[in-house]
Structures are given as structure tokens and as C-alpha cells.
Backbone bond lengths (Angstrom), bond angles and torsions (degrees), N, CA, C in turn:
res aa  C-N    CA-C-N  psi(-1)  N-CA   C-N-CA  omega(-1)  CA-C   N-CA-C  phi
1 M - - - 1.497 - - 1.452 108.81 -
2 T 1.295 124.56 134.46 1.381 123.84 -170.50 1.589 111.35 -141.24
3 F 1.311 122.16 60.68 1.414 120.57 171.19 1.551 103.76 -143.35
4 E 1.368 113.42 152.18 1.440 123.50 -178.43 1.478 107.10 -112.37
5 A 1.396 116.24 131.48 1.523 120.87 178.36 1.584 105.92 -111.91
6 T 1.307 115.37 125.01 1.410 119.91 171.16 1.534 112.42 -119.44
7 Y 1.433 111.11 125.19 1.382 117.17 -177.44 1.491 110.59 -83.13
8 L 1.369 116.59 129.97 1.443 125.55 -174.87 1.621 112.11 -100.28
9 G 1.235 116.00 2.62 1.442 123.50 -171.32 1.469 117.61 87.29
10 S 1.319 122.24 163.88 1.515 123.11 -175.10 1.499 109.84 50.53
11 N 1.296 115.73 -128.18 1.515 120.78 177.97 1.486 114.38 -94.63
12 G 1.335 119.61 7.50 1.465 120.98 -169.02 1.549 114.49 -91.19
13 W 1.320 116.37 138.84 1.433 125.48 174.62 1.570 110.01 -141.15
14 F 1.322 105.62 149.02 1.548 116.19 176.70 1.554 100.92 -119.16
15 I 1.283 113.18 120.53 1.582 116.26 177.15 1.526 109.56 -115.96
16 N 1.409 113.38 119.79 1.410 119.27 -179.19 1.463 109.64 -103.05
17 F 1.370 118.55 103.64 1.353 124.01 174.20 1.535 108.41 -86.58
18 K 1.371 119.67 172.48 1.429 122.96 -176.26 1.519 110.77 -61.17
19 K 1.341 115.06 -34.41 1.595 114.59 -176.82 1.475 110.87 -114.26
20 T 1.308 119.62 -16.69 1.494 121.09 -164.73 1.561 111.05 -140.11
21 N 1.300 119.61 140.94 1.364 125.21 176.53 1.555 110.57 -111.55
22 L 1.320 111.98 132.10 1.485 119.39 -172.43 1.513 107.18 -124.92
23 I 1.365 115.28 133.22 1.461 117.56 174.21 1.588 106.66 -115.10
24 I 1.300 117.54 142.66 1.454 123.12 -174.06 1.509 108.97 -124.58
25 D 1.298 115.72 130.44 1.512 123.04 172.56 1.632 110.71 43.33
26 P 1.224 118.33 55.06 1.521 117.98 -171.06 1.504 109.62 -78.62
27 W 1.322 113.58 140.31 1.475 123.00 168.21 1.552 101.57 -132.45
28 L 1.372 117.53 105.21 1.385 121.13 -168.02 1.551 112.22 -121.77
29 K 1.286 116.89 -18.88 1.568 122.83 -178.57 1.520 106.30 -153.59
30 G 1.338 112.66 159.21 1.428 118.93 174.88 1.506 116.06 78.82
31 D 1.307 117.96 175.83 1.420 125.22 178.21 1.602 112.22 -86.42
32 L 1.246 117.87 154.08 1.515 123.06 175.73 1.460 105.22 -112.71
33 I 1.412 114.80 113.71 1.434 121.17 -175.07 1.535 109.68 -128.30
34 F 1.383 116.27 127.60 1.400 120.10 175.35 1.545 111.39 -94.75
35 P 1.305 118.91 142.00 1.475 122.67 174.29 1.509 107.56 -55.37
36 P 1.338 118.66 147.98 1.511 126.68 5.96 1.574 113.81 -82.46
37 G 1.242 115.48 -2.95 1.555 115.62 -178.94 1.490 110.47 163.76
38 E 1.423 113.40 176.04 1.474 115.79 -171.69 1.545 112.63 -70.89
39 W 1.274 118.56 -8.13 1.527 120.44 175.61 1.499 106.34 -68.66
40 F 1.423 115.06 -28.75 1.526 118.53 -177.48 1.555 110.39 -84.35
41 F 1.260 116.25 -46.26 1.551 116.61 -177.68 1.466 106.51 -163.82
42 K 1.346 114.50 123.10 1.545 115.54 178.64 1.600 102.12 -139.60
43 G 1.344 111.89 145.71 1.436 124.43 172.88 1.500 110.16 -121.73
44 S 1.249 117.12 139.14 1.521 117.37 -179.73 1.546 105.28 -133.11
45 L 1.323 118.92 129.26 1.427 125.12 172.74 1.521 114.17 -69.49
46 E 1.304 117.70 143.55 1.457 117.60 175.60 1.538 107.56 -64.86
47 Q 1.358 115.28 -42.85 1.475 121.37 174.80 1.611 110.41 -153.60
48 D 1.291 112.74 158.81 1.449 117.38 177.63 1.520 112.76 -57.47
49 I 1.284 116.04 146.69 1.527 117.82 -179.53 1.555 109.33 -105.99
50 S 1.332 114.18 132.43 1.522 114.48 -178.42 1.506 102.57 -115.26
51 I 1.460 106.40 149.18 1.499 119.33 176.89 1.614 108.08 -106.71
52 N 1.277 118.89 125.31 1.422 117.58 -173.74 1.493 112.46 -95.02
53 K 1.362 119.28 11.69 1.487 124.13 177.24 1.508 105.84 -130.75
54 D 1.316 115.46 153.20 1.401 125.65 179.38 1.543 106.86 -63.74
55 V 1.413 118.68 146.38 1.442 125.82 -178.36 1.559 99.48 -106.17
56 D 1.260 115.09 129.78 1.544 120.29 175.51 1.443 112.31 -101.71
57 I 1.379 119.18 -33.81 1.466 121.55 -178.21 1.492 108.25 -137.52
58 I 1.374 117.34 145.00 1.479 119.71 167.04 1.528 107.38 -111.82
59 L 1.329 112.73 135.23 1.440 120.95 176.49 1.549 113.21 -121.44
60 L 1.339 113.06 119.64 1.470 120.36 -176.45 1.436 110.67 -110.44
61 T 1.348 119.95 134.94 1.473 123.81 178.17 1.487 114.13 -93.31
62 Q 1.426 119.75 -22.09 1.351 117.95 -171.69 1.650 102.51 -149.55
63 G 1.307 113.17 170.79 1.471 119.63 171.28 1.500 115.74 -101.10
64 L 1.404 117.65 2.53 1.428 119.10 178.34 1.508 108.31 -72.59
65 P 1.445 115.35 160.09 1.432 119.63 -178.00 1.527 119.41 -55.13
66 D 1.259 113.76 -33.41 1.503 121.62 178.33 1.560 114.65 -75.06
67 H 1.267 115.26 -2.51 1.475 120.69 178.74 1.587 109.16 -122.30
68 C 1.378 110.23 -40.25 1.511 118.68 -177.95 1.574 104.40 -112.31
69 H 1.155 119.93 75.65 1.475 126.60 -170.68 1.509 109.78 -88.79
70 I 1.348 119.23 107.42 1.481 123.58 -166.91 1.581 110.57 -63.21
71 P 1.316 119.46 -50.03 1.454 112.43 -175.76 1.540 113.56 -64.41
72 T 1.254 119.33 -28.11 1.516 119.97 174.41 1.502 109.53 -75.68
73 L 1.302 121.83 -40.15 1.450 118.06 178.99 1.483 113.54 -67.69
74 E 1.251 119.06 -26.81 1.516 122.41 -179.67 1.552 110.35 -69.22
75 M 1.342 115.38 -11.37 1.501 117.61 177.13 1.512 113.32 -75.51
76 F 1.349 118.64 -23.39 1.450 122.55 -172.60 1.536 110.27 -86.99
77 R 1.302 112.96 156.76 1.426 122.42 173.82 1.550 108.95 -60.71
78 K 1.271 117.71 145.63 1.385 121.59 -174.52 1.565 120.91 -73.62
79 D 1.393 111.81 -17.91 1.409 120.51 178.91 1.543 116.26 -93.07
80 I 1.381 113.33 4.03 1.510 117.64 -174.79 1.596 105.38 -67.61
81 P 1.322 118.46 140.33 1.571 117.65 174.86 1.504 110.27 -67.12
82 I 1.345 112.80 133.94 1.409 119.07 173.50 1.453 112.08 -127.32
83 I 1.419 115.96 133.94 1.402 121.70 178.84 1.537 106.33 -114.18
84 C 1.411 113.43 133.15 1.531 116.36 -169.18 1.484 108.02 -158.57
85 P 1.323 116.06 167.04 1.441 120.99 167.08 1.453 111.23 -82.41
86 R 1.393 119.69 170.09 1.386 122.82 -177.71 1.544 115.58 -62.82
87 S 1.336 113.72 -25.35 1.478 118.92 179.98 1.574 113.62 -63.07
88 A 1.307 113.58 -27.56 1.557 116.47 -173.80 1.668 106.09 -97.54
89 S 1.298 120.91 -10.72 1.423 117.07 -169.51 1.480 114.99 -66.69
90 G 1.328 119.27 -39.14 1.493 124.07 176.04 1.498 109.35 -60.17
91 I 1.247 117.43 -44.85 1.460 119.99 -179.40 1.579 110.24 -58.17
92 L 1.257 116.20 -46.67 1.443 127.08 -177.03 1.496 110.19 -62.81
93 E 1.305 113.33 -44.95 1.599 118.95 178.18 1.414 107.60 -60.68
94 K 1.401 121.70 -46.77 1.495 119.37 -177.10 1.471 111.62 -64.92
95 I 1.362 124.73 -28.80 1.349 123.35 172.91 1.503 116.51 -70.40
96 G 1.364 112.91 -24.31 1.489 117.64 173.77 1.545 113.30 110.53
97 F 1.334 118.01 12.26 1.393 117.00 177.34 1.519 113.89 -73.30
98 T 1.362 121.81 145.45 1.409 124.08 -165.80 1.492 112.14 -119.19
99 S 1.264 124.07 -5.79 1.449 129.70 -179.06 1.519 109.43 -124.56
100 I 1.277 116.48 80.42 1.448 121.83 -172.26 1.563 106.68 -118.14
101 A 1.298 118.63 117.71 1.482 123.01 170.30 1.553 111.49 -100.41
102 I 1.222 119.20 114.63 1.398 124.81 179.09 1.585 110.70 -94.53
103 L 1.384 110.83 118.05 1.418 113.34 177.20 1.591 116.28 -113.86
104 K 1.257 117.63 143.04 1.401 121.95 172.78 1.584 107.19 -104.70
105 P 1.344 116.16 159.17 1.544 115.99 177.12 1.512 112.80 -46.33
106 N 1.237 116.26 138.52 1.518 128.08 177.96 1.495 113.86 87.84
107 E 1.430 115.80 -14.54 1.440 119.98 -175.61 1.604 105.94 -83.61
108 K 1.276 113.36 158.90 1.497 123.63 -179.30 1.426 114.39 -130.07
109 T 1.223 119.62 159.38 1.462 124.53 171.07 1.539 110.93 -158.41
110 Q 1.359 114.77 164.07 1.450 125.77 -177.14 1.507 111.89 -119.55
111 Q 1.207 121.43 128.66 1.537 125.06 170.94 1.508 105.32 -135.76
112 F 1.392 113.04 120.77 1.480 121.63 179.26 1.548 107.85 59.79
113 N 1.324 114.42 -123.91 1.341 121.51 179.00 1.570 114.71 -100.02
114 L 1.313 118.21 10.87 1.441 121.83 179.81 1.517 113.78 -111.33
115 S 1.281 117.46 142.12 1.433 123.20 175.24 1.542 106.86 -109.45
116 F 1.421 117.13 142.21 1.378 123.00 179.83 1.554 113.36 -124.71
117 E 1.275 117.53 122.88 1.502 121.21 173.83 1.506 112.26 -108.40
118 A 1.284 118.22 114.54 1.527 114.55 -178.84 1.567 107.70 -79.62
119 T 1.291 114.04 148.54 1.483 119.42 179.38 1.541 105.39 -131.40
120 A 1.301 114.02 159.00 1.523 119.44 179.73 1.482 112.05 -67.03
121 G 1.328 116.08 122.44 1.452 125.89 179.79 1.467 114.80 -106.52
122 A 1.377 113.16 -148.79 1.487 119.85 -174.74 1.521 113.07 -67.47
123 P 1.313 117.76 142.31 1.498 122.09 171.80 1.580 110.95 -91.96
124 V 1.409 113.95 96.07 1.454 118.58 -169.58 1.592 112.14 -131.97
125 P 1.286 121.96 56.67 1.487 128.86 -9.68 1.497 113.52 -83.14
126 Q 1.351 117.68 -29.26 1.400 123.00 174.95 1.520 112.44 -61.40
127 I 1.323 116.92 155.86 1.491 116.91 176.31 1.517 108.44 -76.30
128 E 1.345 115.53 124.30 1.449 119.47 179.17 1.538 108.66 -99.69
129 N 1.358 117.68 -169.07 1.390 119.06 -173.06 1.501 115.69 -111.32
130 G 1.268 114.55 146.47 1.542 122.17 153.48 1.532 110.32 -109.28
131 Y 1.209 122.38 179.85 1.505 120.21 -176.70 1.560 108.71 -150.32
132 I 1.295 115.38 148.95 1.430 124.73 165.46 1.566 103.99 -111.78
133 V 1.383 113.02 125.00 1.454 120.65 -172.59 1.520 103.06 -119.20
134 R 1.341 113.68 133.92 1.542 120.52 170.97 1.469 112.44 -134.86
135 D 1.340 115.62 146.51 1.494 115.50 168.28 1.521 114.00 -101.03
136 D 1.288 118.62 -175.08 1.430 117.29 -168.62 1.549 110.09 -80.94
137 E 1.231 117.10 -3.30 1.558 122.91 168.13 1.534 114.09 -96.12
138 D 1.293 112.71 6.54 1.531 121.78 174.37 1.642 108.58 69.62
139 N 1.321 114.78 25.88 1.477 117.28 163.50 1.466 106.32 -74.39
140 S 1.366 116.76 142.90 1.488 117.70 -170.46 1.521 112.26 -150.31
141 F 1.324 117.23 160.57 1.384 125.79 170.32 1.475 111.07 -161.86
142 Y 1.379 119.37 158.21 1.470 129.72 176.43 1.585 106.88 -113.94
143 I 1.226 114.24 144.70 1.446 119.83 174.21 1.529 113.39 -145.21
144 E 1.313 113.20 134.55 1.526 122.10 175.68 1.504 104.72 -157.51
145 P 1.381 119.01 123.96 1.457 122.73 -167.89 1.513 118.02 -89.39
146 H 1.338 115.36 -1.68 1.459 115.28 178.50 1.582 117.12 -118.08
147 G 1.343 112.78 2.22 1.430 117.61 179.74 1.540 118.60 79.31
148 Y 1.343 108.29 31.98 1.425 116.51 -176.84 1.513 105.14 -113.98
149 L 1.423 117.17 114.29 1.466 121.44 -172.67 1.558 108.39 -103.23
150 D 1.323 117.69 131.60 1.374 119.61 178.52 1.492 109.77 -75.10
151 E 1.341 117.46 109.58 1.484 123.00 -173.80 1.566 113.17 -67.88
152 N 1.333 115.66 -13.44 1.526 118.30 -179.92 1.517 110.87 -79.39
153 L 1.276 119.66 -15.78 1.470 125.87 -176.64 1.611 109.46 -58.63
154 D 1.349 115.00 138.70 1.462 117.10 176.97 1.566 107.87 -75.91
155 K 1.294 113.64 151.12 1.535 118.34 174.41 1.578 106.10 -63.98
156 Q 1.308 114.59 137.34 1.501 119.22 178.63 1.539 106.12 -161.65
157 N 1.325 110.71 162.08 1.543 116.32 176.50 1.416 112.36 -96.11
158 L 1.325 115.93 127.78 1.453 121.68 175.54 1.485 109.96 -124.05
159 D 1.332 122.74 151.84 1.367 129.62 177.34 1.556 110.47 -59.00
160 A 1.311 114.91 -47.52 1.449 117.04 -170.08 1.508 110.39 -151.59
161 V 1.367 117.02 154.18 1.409 119.44 164.89 1.475 111.09 -124.17
162 I 1.336 118.06 143.96 1.415 126.43 179.37 1.488 107.91 -109.37
163 T 1.363 116.03 113.02 1.492 120.99 -173.63 1.449 111.60 -150.38
164 P 1.356 118.92 157.07 1.366 119.39 163.67 1.541 111.51 -64.48
165 T 1.333 116.68 147.42 1.489 116.88 173.70 1.596 113.05 -118.04
166 K 1.242 111.43 12.66 1.478 120.92 174.23 1.600 112.78 -124.94
167 N 1.349 115.40 154.06 1.402 116.00 168.58 1.495 111.27 -90.45
168 L 1.298 120.84 140.29 1.507 124.00 161.68 1.453 111.00 -105.33
169 E 1.306 117.59 127.55 1.472 121.55 -172.49 1.513 113.90 -124.27
170 L 1.259 118.23 150.54 1.491 120.74 175.01 1.630 105.02 -129.09
171 P 1.324 114.52 145.51 1.415 116.62 179.50 1.591 108.06 -61.60
172 L 1.361 113.48 140.39 1.437 124.54 177.19 1.574 107.91 77.28
173 V 1.254 116.31 -41.87 1.563 116.86 -178.42 1.506 107.77 -75.43
174 G 1.326 119.15 -42.72 1.463 122.45 -172.86 1.605 107.08 93.84
175 S 1.386 110.76 -147.21 1.555 118.76 -172.96 1.477 103.10 -87.30
176 F 1.411 114.63 124.05 1.377 119.38 165.80 1.537 112.97 -104.60
177 V 1.261 117.26 -7.86 1.464 122.39 164.63 1.557 104.70 -127.89
178 K 1.337 114.80 127.39 1.405 117.06 -166.22 1.556 109.82 -121.71
179 G 1.351 117.51 46.72 1.413 121.13 -175.88 1.481 116.03 -69.22
180 A 1.252 118.75 -35.82 1.510 122.37 177.02 1.543 109.67 -68.55
181 E 1.302 118.87 -23.62 1.538 120.52 -179.76 1.438 111.59 -85.94
182 V 1.313 118.72 -27.99 1.480 122.58 -161.79 1.589 111.33 -92.55
183 I 1.410 114.65 -17.95 1.579 115.96 -170.21 1.450 107.64 -63.14
184 P 1.321 129.46 -43.95 1.455 124.28 -178.67 1.529 111.36 -62.54
185 K 1.295 117.97 -33.92 1.579 118.19 174.71 1.473 110.37 -69.21
186 L 1.314 119.21 -40.22 1.460 116.65 176.96 1.484 117.19 -64.67
187 I 1.340 114.90 -37.76 1.549 119.13 172.36 1.484 112.87 -59.76
188 N 1.281 112.52 -41.39 1.534 116.90 -178.57 1.535 113.62 -72.60
189 K 1.371 115.60 -32.25 1.403 120.04 -177.43 1.544 112.42 -81.02
190 F 1.312 116.63 -41.32 1.419 125.60 -167.23 1.525 117.96 -111.51
191 N 1.263 118.76 -18.89 1.463 125.76 -176.22 1.463 114.31 44.29
192 P 1.417 116.68 51.56 1.394 121.42 -172.61 1.521 114.35 -71.21
193 K 1.313 115.56 147.93 1.451 118.06 169.33 1.529 114.68 -76.40
194 F 1.313 114.99 -26.57 1.525 122.41 -177.51 1.597 108.74 -134.72
195 I 1.273 113.42 139.23 1.435 123.56 165.90 1.568 107.93 -113.70
196 L 1.329 117.00 116.76 1.411 123.42 179.24 1.493 110.77 -97.74
197 S 1.303 120.53 114.49 1.414 123.01 -178.98 1.517 114.06 -72.18
198 S 1.447 114.95 132.20 1.354 111.55 -173.11 1.657 105.99 -138.24
199 T 1.287 112.86 -174.18 1.524 126.40 170.28 1.507 111.07 71.72
200 V 1.359 121.92 -41.71 1.441 119.84 177.88 1.485 108.98 -109.51
201 G 1.357 117.04 92.94 1.407 124.34 177.73 1.512 114.56 170.78
202 G 1.273 120.39 173.09 1.435 120.90 179.61 1.576 109.98 115.03
203 D 1.335 113.48 163.58 1.458 120.87 179.33 1.561 110.24 -90.02
204 A 1.337 116.42 71.56 1.379 119.21 178.69 1.525 109.18 -135.83
205 K 1.390 117.72 158.04 1.350 120.54 171.51 1.475 110.36 -120.87
206 Y 1.371 115.64 147.60 1.484 121.85 -167.63 1.623 104.59 -123.41
207 S 1.290 111.69 146.41 1.526 118.56 179.20 1.516 107.30 -149.76
208 G 1.319 118.24 176.84 1.417 124.22 173.98 1.547 108.57 109.01
209 F 1.318 110.80 167.74 1.527 120.94 -176.97 1.507 112.08 -52.25
210 L 1.316 114.34 -54.36 1.500 119.09 -175.05 1.518 110.94 -59.17
211 N 1.255 119.03 -38.06 1.458 124.06 -173.56 1.492 110.09 -61.89
212 N 1.299 116.28 -29.97 1.472 121.09 -179.57 1.503 115.60 -63.72
213 F 1.334 117.69 -17.52 1.479 124.81 -173.20 1.422 116.99 -111.27
214 I 1.425 115.07 -7.37 1.476 116.06 -178.55 1.518 111.99 -83.54
215 S 1.324 115.10 130.26 1.413 123.68 175.48 1.497 114.89 -113.21
216 V 1.342 121.71 160.77 1.382 123.67 -170.17 1.612 107.13 -125.66
217 Q 1.326 111.28 135.16 1.482 119.86 174.13 1.476 112.17 -120.03
218 D 1.247 121.38 124.54 1.605 126.76 -179.28 1.447 108.97 -78.92
219 Y 1.358 112.38 156.42 1.469 120.00 163.22 1.384 107.30 -89.42
220 K 1.359 122.31 133.89 1.385 129.90 -161.96 1.636 113.78 -123.20
221 E 1.325 114.59 -13.06 1.445 119.25 -173.81 1.565 109.30 -77.21
222 E 1.314 110.47 162.09 1.506 114.36 173.00 1.454 112.49 -77.44
223 L 1.255 119.15 142.06 1.459 125.86 -175.36 1.600 106.46 -105.99
224 N 1.443 112.46 151.29 1.458 116.44 174.88 1.565 106.56 -107.62
225 C 1.275 117.47 24.31 1.513 115.81 171.87 1.571 104.39 -147.60
226 N 1.247 118.38 -177.12 1.471 122.43 -174.90 1.511 109.93 -85.21
227 L 1.364 116.60 125.04 1.472 121.74 173.59 1.465 103.25 -103.70
228 I 1.358 112.45 120.62 1.585 119.33 -177.38 1.582 102.00 -109.82
229 N 1.295 112.25 121.83 1.426 121.96 171.84 1.631 108.15 -104.66
230 L 1.370 113.39 106.30 1.387 118.63 173.90 1.514 110.31 -102.01
231 E 1.188 124.22 123.55 1.447 124.24 -169.61 1.487 110.11 -82.38
232 S 1.252 119.49 -47.22 1.479 122.13 179.22 1.465 110.70 -167.55
233 M 1.337 119.23 136.51 1.393 128.70 175.05 1.493 115.67 42.77
234 Q 1.388 114.36 41.61 1.475 122.89 176.25 1.471 111.15 -113.97
235 S 1.354 117.61 155.19 1.484 119.57 -174.97 1.479 111.79 -122.38
236 I 1.299 117.78 156.17 1.402 123.62 175.21 1.609 107.06 -139.32
237 M 1.264 121.01 136.44 1.290 128.08 176.72 1.559 109.05 -89.51
238 I 1.428 115.45 115.92 1.512 116.26 178.69 1.487 112.33 -96.54
């Protein structure tokens, strides 16, 4: 196996394949604010995050601000290939990006030496995307940031899954991130060698009305594969 995964905090990942560098759901600078405003929910980075390698492709799982972060995306050249769900496409077009591949669940595309298969992800409220990504040497991973697994996917062996490993819950709403619930399903579906913990982590501070009501539930069962907790801007070779 020959790719390196670096956790950028929140939902962000930098994946360094042998030939291609991929960045996923990056939040690298500026505040993260959910409508209707910062009084409702605001995230602030301790400091801007820099990437010391060129980015070849941007992969977005959702159109929400913590996945499709406008101040960060404005940093990139406008002809960079971007793969995303329909919910993010209008935002990207307004920024000025010119190479946007919109995928729905079950659709596939190829960029450079990487293949991307979109899977059904979280309903927030429209169905967003997860992805299975492979390179031309069959190194592979699955990613979905809210713990929603597409039950229609065939069983297959993947090197790694990138997933939340905690539940995030709100009163009356219940779990809107289901990491603690999805892990056994992911192991059964993909037989991964590594589980990379995502979504809840990074050097950021959160405030606002909504943040006061979010509670966290950990996954506590024993695993039969490697659970890797990268807190922030740390890498692992897969």
C-alpha cells in the first residue's frame, strides 16, 4: 500500500498518492459560519493551515460550509479539477471554478490516475456523497463524514476507511453524525486494514447557540483492525 493520509482537522484530509495529491473538504483559513450567522454556529481556527505539496484534485462530500468552505476554496487556482455533489456546484461556479465534475451516488469518474465512485451519504436534507477512491495500483479508501453507509454497496476489500468514530447528538434531533454506530457496518462491508478517525478533531474553537447543545458519544467496542486517531495535521502511511 502506498498512500499517505494527513488529517487537517474537522472534515479535511490531504491524501498523497504516488502520482496524485488529493485534498478533501478542506478548511484551511478563515472562520466557519453556519447560516443564519455566527450567533448560531461559528468555528475559528487556532491558525491557518498550510499544505507543503501541490494539490491536483479537490474532492467535496457536501455543499455545507464545513465541507465546501468558501474562504479556503478561493485560495486554489480556478482550473483545478473538483469532484462534488450537486449541492456544492453552484457555490463553486460562483467562485469561478471551471473544471467541476458533479457526481450522484453510483456514478463514477476518472481524474489522472484516480477513480472516484460516489456513494449515498448523509441526508442533510438532500442525500450527499461518500466516495470510494482507487489509484491505478489498486490502493483504495472509502470516506463519508457523517457515518451514513450506503447499504447498496457490494462487499469489497479496501485498504482504509475514513469515518467519524463518535456520534454527535442534539436534543430532539438525535444523532446527526453516526460514527459510533457505523463502524461495525464498515468493517463488515469493507474489511479495512485501517480506520482513520475523522470529523471530530483539529485545532479549532467552536461557539454559538447550536454548539451549546451538541453532545458526543464514543465508540467503545473492541475492533479487529487498526483505529487511527489523528488529532490534527498528522500523517499516516497506509
